[in-house]
C-alpha positions in Angstrom: 31.5 28.5 -12.1 28.0 28.8 -13.5 28.6 25.7 -15.6 29.8 23.8 -12.6 26.6 24.8 -10.6 24.4 23.7 -13.6 26.3 20.4 -13.8 25.9 19.7 -10.0 22.2 20.7 -10.2 21.6 18.4 -13.2 23.3 15.5 -11.4 21.4 16.1 -8.2 18.0 16.2 -10.1 18.9 13.1 -12.0 19.9 11.2 -8.9 16.7 12.3 -7.1 14.5 11.2 -10.0 16.3 7.9 -10.3 16.0 7.3 -6.5 12.3 8.0 -6.6 11.7 5.6 -9.5 13.8 2.9 -7.9 11.8 3.1 -4.7 8.6 2.6 -6.7 10.0 -0.5 -8.3 10.6 -2.1 -4.9 7.1 -2.6 -3.7 7.8 -5.5 -1.3 7.5 -4.7 2.4 5.0 -3.7 5.1 2.2 -1.1 4.4 0.1 0.4 7.2 -3.4 1.8 6.6 -3.8 5.6 7.2 -6.9 7.5 8.1 -8.9 4.4 9.1 -10.3 5.5 12.4 -12.1 2.3 13.4 -9.4 -0.3 12.7 -5.7 -0.9 12.3 -5.0 -2.4 8.9 -1.7 -3.7 7.4 -0.6 -5.4 4.3 2.8 -7.3 3.9 3.7 -7.6 0.2 6.2 -10.4 -0.4 8.5 -10.7 -3.4 7.0 -14.1 -4.5 3.7 -12.7 -5.7 1.9 -13.2 -2.3 0.6 -10.8 0.3 -0.5 -11.2 3.9 -3.2 -9.0 5.4 -4.1 -8.4 9.0 -6.8 -6.1 10.4 -7.5 -5.4 14.1 -10.1 -3.2 15.7 -8.9 -0.4 18.0 -9.2 -2.6 21.0 -6.7 -5.1 19.5 -9.2 -7.8 18.6 -8.5 -9.6 15.3 -11.0 -8.7 12.6 -9.5 -10.3 9.5 -6.4 -12.0 8.2 -5.6 -13.8 5.0 -2.9 -14.6 2.5 -3.4 -14.4 -1.2 -1.7 -13.3 -4.5 -1.1 -10.0 -6.2 0.1 -8.7 -9.6 2.1 -5.5 -10.0 1.4 -3.4 -13.0 3.0 0.0 -14.0 0.8 2.2 -11.9 -1.2 -0.1 -9.7 -1.3 -3.4 -7.8 -4.0 -5.9 -8.4 -4.9 -7.9 -5.3 -6.8 -11.2 -5.3 -9.1 -12.2 -2.5 -9.0 -8.7 -0.9 -11.3 -7.4 1.8 -11.9 -3.8 1.0 -11.6 -1.5 4.0 -13.8 1.5 3.9 -13.4 2.1 7.7 -16.4 0.0 8.5 -14.9 -3.4 9.3 -16.0 -4.8 12.7 -15.4 -8.0 14.6 -17.5 -10.9 13.5 -18.4 -14.0 15.3 -16.3 -15.9 12.8 -13.2 -14.8 10.9 -14.5 -16.6 7.8 -15.5 -14.4 4.9 -17.4 -15.5 1.9 -16.5 -14.8 -1.7 -19.0 -11.9 -1.5 -16.8 -10.2 1.0 -13.5 -10.9 -0.8 -12.9 -9.2 -4.1 -10.2 -8.7 -6.7 -9.3 -5.1 -6.6 -6.6 -2.7 -7.9 -5.0 -0.1 -5.7 -3.1 2.8 -7.3 0.6 3.1 -6.6 1.9 6.5 -5.8 5.4 7.7 -4.7 5.4 10.8 -2.5 8.2 13.3 -2.3 9.8 11.5 0.6 10.1 8.3 -1.5 7.4 6.5 0.4 5.1 4.3 -1.6 1.4 4.7 -1.2 -1.4 2.3 -2.1 -4.5 4.4 -2.6 -7.9 3.0 -1.5 -10.1 6.1 -1.8 -8.9 9.6 -2.9 -12.0 11.4 -1.6 -11.9 9.9 1.9 -8.1 9.9 1.9 -7.8 6.2 2.8 -4.4 4.7 1.8 -1.6 2.4 2.9 1.9 3.7 3.2 5.1 1.7 3.1 7.0 1.6 6.3 
C-alpha cells in the first residue's frame, strides 16, 4: 500500500512538472499587462516570430500600436522595436514613435504555480504581462 502511494505521488509530481514545463514552451498567445494603473497594455505573441502590441489609456483612447519581431531564449524573450511601459504612457498628438522611444529589450519568462506564463517588466514595481 505504501509503495502504491509513493508510486502515485511520483507520477503526479512528474506529470505536474512536465505540465508546467510544457506550458512555458508554448509562449504564443495573448498577454495582458498587470499593475499598470494609467493604461491597458497587451501583447499578442504569434508563432512566426512576430508580435503585435496595443496600448490604450483608461478612457479607451489608443496610445500605441505596432508589430515587430521577437526571439525566444531559455528564460527570456527578446523583443525588437518595443515601447517600454513604466506606467507613464500617455496619448500623443501622433502615434508615431521615433527610434529613441522604441528599444530592443528582454523580458524575463516565468511560470507561476497555476501554469500561467508571466513576462516580467519590473520586479520592484511588480509590472508584468500574464498569458490569458
